[in-house]
N, C-alpha and C positions, 0 to 999 in steps of 0.2 A: 329565572322568574319564577315564582311560587306556581303551586299548580292546584285547582281550585275543587274542592269534592262536594257537589250539592244532589239533591236527591229533588223529584220532584213527589207529590203525594202519590204515593203508588198503592197500588191495590191490596197490596201486601201488608203495608202498614195498619197497625190498628188488630194484628192478629189475637183473636182473647182466648183460643182455646184449641188443644188440640196439636199445637205446634210442634213438630220437630224438634229437639232441642238444638240439634246443629243448624237450622235456618234461624231459630228465635237469636242463638250465641252470635252468631254472622253478623245478624241485622241490628245488634246493642252495640257490637263493637264497631261495625263500619261506620255508624253517622247517628249521633242522638234523633231520633225522630224516624229513622230510615228502619222497617221492619223486614224489609225483606231484600238482601243484598244484592240479590240480581237485577233489581228494577230502581237501583240507585244509580243515579248517573255520575262520573267522575268526568271532572274537567273544571276548567275557568269560568267562573261566572263573568269574568271579563276577559278580553285579550292579556292583560297582564296581572290580574290577581286571582288567585286561586282560593278556593274556600269549601267547606262540606255544607252542601247544600241538602237539606234534610225535606222527605215528604211530609205532607201537613195532615197524612191521616192518622191516627191513632198510632199508639204502641199498646204493647199488651198489658190488658187490664193491670196486672199485678207490677208493671214497672212503671206505669202512669201516672205517678204522684205529681200532681199540678206543684208548678212553683211557687215557693211561700209568697211572692210579692204578684202574682196572676189573680185576675177578679173574673167571674166565670158568673153570667146573670143567664137567668133562665126566661125565658119569652113564651109567654101562652099567647093565646089567640086573642089579639087584642082588636078595636076596634076604632078608628081614629077618629075624630069630629072635625065637619068643617071647619075653620077657621080663617077669615080673609086673610090673605098675603102669607098663609102657611103651605108648606111643601104637599100635606095631602087634605085629601076629604075623606067625603063617609066613602067605603067601597060599593060599587057596583054590584049587580045581584048576581055577575058571574064571579065575582069575588077580588076583579083588579080595582085598583084604586084612582080614584079621578085625582087629575092634578089643575090646579088653577092656570090661566093664561097670564101671561104677562103684565101684571100690576092691576090684577083684577081679581076679585074674590069668586069669580064663579068657575066651579070646576068643568074642566073638559075631559070625558070618559078618555081613558087609555085605550089603545088598541091590544086586545089580547093575543098572542102567537109569538111564533119563535123569533120575528122578527119586529116585534111591538117596538115603539120608542116614546119616549116621554115627551110632554109639552114643557118646553124650557121658559126659564125666567123666572120661575115662583123663588121669591126673596124670602131667605132665612131670617130669622129675628137677630136684632143685633146687641150684643153684650152678652155677660156671664149668665144670665138669668135666659137670655133669648138662645145663646148657645146650646144650654141644660135642654131646652124643650125642644128644640130642632132635633138633636140626637135623638129625645126619647120617641119623638113621633117617626123619627127615621124606624129606630126599631118597633115602633108598634104599628105601621104598615107593612113593612114588608117582614118582620120577625115569624108571621104564620105560613109564609110561604118557602120558608128555610126547613130544609129536612135533611134527615140523618139517612146515610145510604149504605145497607148493610148487605156486603159480599159473601155469599155463602163461599167459600174457596173450594175450585174443582180438585179433588183430590187425586185424579186421574194426571193433574199438572204437578204433583209433586208437593201441594201443598195441602194443610187442612186446616179446618177452624173454620174464621171468619174474619175478614176485614171488615172496616167502615170509615166511612167519608163523610163528606157534606153534600147537599146539592140543593137547587132553589127553583121553584115552580115558575115556568115563564109562561104558560099558558092555561086556562080556565080548564082546557080537554083534558089536562092531565100531564103535560109534556113537562117534564126535570131536565135540566141541565147539571153534571157533574162533570168530573175528570176521567178521562178515558184509562188511567191506572186507579182509580178507584174500584172500577168494575171489571177490570181485567182478571181472565182465569175463573170466572164465575159459572158455578154451577144453577145458582137461584140467588135472585134480589130482591130484598125489600126496604122498604121507604118507613121512615120513621116519623110523623107528621110533629109539628109544637105542640100539638091538643094531646099527643101521647099514642093517637092511634098508627098502629102497624098496618101495612098493607104489601100484597106481592107486586112486583112490577117487573117489566117486562122492558128488555134492550133493544129500542128503536135501531142505533146506529152507532159506531163509534169511529174515531179517527186518530190512529197513534200520533201523528206529526203534530197536531194542533194538539193533543191531549186533551180531547174534549168526547163527550158522550151524551146520550139523550135516552131517557128513563120514560117509561110510559104508564102510569097508574089510573085505573078506572075509579068513577065515582067521583063525589065533590072534592075537592081542593080545599082547604082551610084558606089560601090566600095566592095571589099570583103576582109576582115582581115585574117592574117595567123594566126594560132594558134599554139605557140610554143610548151616549153618543160619546166614543172615546178620544174621538176625534179632536175636540177641544179641552182636552186635560191639559194642566199646566203644574209643574213642580211647587211645592208648597201647599195645594189643596188639600182641604180636609175631608178624611172620608171615614165610614165606618165598616169591621168586616164582621159576619156573623156566621158561626159557624159551629159543627158539633167537638169543640178542644177534647183531644184524648177520647174520643168516640163517647165519652159519657157526660160531659158536660153540654149538654144540649143548646143549642141558640146564644153560646158564650157571644158578648159584643164586646169589641176591640176598637178603638182608635188612634187616629193618626193623619198624617199628609204623605201624598203622593213624592217620593221623594227622589223618582227619575222617571224616565220615560225612553223606549226603546231599546231596553236591556236584552241582551243575549244569554243564554245557560245551555251549557253542554248536558249532554246525555248520554247515560251509556248506549243507547239502540244508535249513536253515532249522528243523530240529525239534531243539533241544536234549536231549542225553542227561542224564537227572534220577538222585537217589536214589544217585550212583556213591560210591564209597569211595576215599577219599584215602590214599595211601601215602606213605612216603619209602623203601620199599625199591626201589635201581636199577632202572628200568624202560628199556631201550633198544630200538632199531628192530631188529624181529624177535621180541620178546617179545608182540604184539598175538594174544590169543586163548589166550596161555599162561593157568596158575593160578595163583590167590594161594593162599596155604595157612595154616593156622593152625597152632599148635605139635602138633597133635593128627594131623597130615596130611590134611586134612580140606578140600577145596576150598572159600573161601568168597566166590570173586569171579573173573572174568575180565577177565584185563589187558586195557585197550583205548588208553588215552592217555598224552601225559606232557608236561607243560608245560616249554617250554625256556625261553622269554625274554619279557618283557613288550613292549607295543607302545612303549615309552619305552628301550629299550634296556636294562632290568635283566635281568641274566642269573639264570635261575631253576634252583633245586637241589632234589633231590628230590620232587618233586611229579608222581606218577603216579597212572593213576586206574583204576579196575577196577569191571565190571559186577557186581552182588552176585547172592551165588549163588542167592538163592531166586527172583530175576528168571530167572536161567539156568534152573532146573528149570521153570518155568512155559513158558517159551520154547521150551527142547526138549522137551519134551513134547508139545506143539503142532506143531512142527515134524517131528519123527518120527511122531505119528498121523495128521496131516493134511498134511505138507508146504508148510506155511504156517501163520502167524498171522492168525487173522480179526480183521480191526481195522476198528471201525465207521466207516461213510463216510457223508459230508455230503452232497459233490461240487460243493463251491465254491471257486474259485481265488482265495486273498485275497493283500493287501498290507498288512502292518502299518500301523496308523496312527500319523505320526509329526506333532510338531509344523509341522513345513513343509509334511507333506500338508494337514493340518487348515486352516492357514492358507491356503494355496492353492486348494484346494478349496470353501472355506466349509464345511468340515462341523462343526459345532454341534449341542449338545442343543437341546430345547425352551426354555432359560434364555438362551440367545443363545451360552452359551460355548465355545469351541473344543475339540471331543474330544480327551481326550488317554489314551486307549487303545480297545482294538477293533480290528477288520481292516475292509478294504475289501472287498466283492465286485468281482473284478474279470472273472470268466468263469464263468457255470455249466455243471455238465455237463448234458446233456439226459437226461432219464430217472432225474436223482438225485435224493435225497430233495429238496436247496434248489430245486430247479425245480418238483416237485411240490406243496412249500409255498408255491410265489410268492417265494423270494428272487430280488433282481433284481439287477443290474450297479448297484453305487454303493451299495447297502446296505452300512452299517455294523454289523457283529455287536458288540457290548460285551462279552456273556456267554453261556456254557450252564449252565442251571439255577443261576444266580446266579454262576457260578464268572466270576470276572474275566477276560477275553483281555487281554494285554499283551505287553510283551517276554519277561518273566519266564516267563508260562503261555502258552503258544503256542498255537494252536487244534487243530493236530495231536496236541501232547500230551496237551491238555484231552479229546479225544475218545476217548484211548486208556482213561481212565477210565470210559467206559461201555461197555457191550456191544451186540454185534448185536441189533438191534430192541427197541432202549430207545426209549422214549418220552421227548424230552427239550425244553425251551422256550428258544427264543435271543430275546433281548434285542436288537431291531435299531433303527436310528436311519436312518429314510429321510427325506429332505428337510425334517430337524431336529424330526422328529415320533417319538415313541419309540413301539413298539409289541411285541409278545409274541407270537413265533411259535413253536407246538408242530410239531413233526417228530419222524418214527420213521427214527431211523438204520437204514441196510442193510449189508451185507457188502461190503467194498472189495472191487471187481474186481480 
């Protein structure tokens, strides 16, 4: 089985100056498009295929020569005009765009906010000319809401200079969603609007597990995007991606289709990203945090990673991944209201059981067969739920409420299926004996 290496758009991608030579060299060797190796995930994009996934944040300017076949389209602040049957109408006073109701030309104002949803049913025009016009309207309407996020890296974290990615304004109050890895290790943050203005931004909250973050800027924003519904997506559906390719080509527009749904990618933090949208719309360094749009101009995903090559040397084309907007709405609402995402907590540090580990440490079940899944407890956090119920170092946790723990379903992701204060049952193997351990999950500190 080949091994896949891929990277989410990491905060370090796109370092433009004062980078340590060793850091830059490691980044360039590790994977095209990943500039900070410690932020690059290494694992299979699927259980059977391995590839080099590259963060979509930009690489250093000196090495960020665009591909000869790529096209960068810069979009300024455009004002779409109302048209019967089209996806867009004149922007409202707050910068949001009205969307016509099904089968009508009467626009219904969208609701600004982290969980804004669009009115569905507006029909794109047909034919080549109609398709072109729809794409243009998508760009005109949403382009002003797309921003470049500049991360002034914190030298105390071992990095210097700056990194950049993309983001999209989701509320007229100045809330912007982007990727967590775009803003990680920052000492300061700035946002560059499509109209060229540069303003300071504050980090409202971020979540490493979902790779999402919310920023806040003061003052008037040039546009606000509408968050759609990712539950109705289908493979083959046409999509548009907008972002700051390579950090320099602001509001670059690419198009493609949804290539697949419910994809999973491994990351080097040990927590796979799940339920991702796969698209062949060109995603480049610097696109991290930018929107993936349907032809109604609604955000259906936040771009986060791209596969560049497999571990066997195969070069990949058109393998980009986005976080579904329904996940984005849930996470951003929590980040805006609480500054964090309350995550259930067990309090045990673990290592995945492998055949070699099971053989070396004699990890067997009651029948004497070597264990083929689960995680071994290597340390227990004092005062945690795990310590309270007596989980010990060396215990093997096989499942939670019957949900099997393995390389595909890691413990951290399974815990996200539960809520704080939920009572769950762990299946534990201790000294080759299987026991059931009830435990109440608390909130992650």
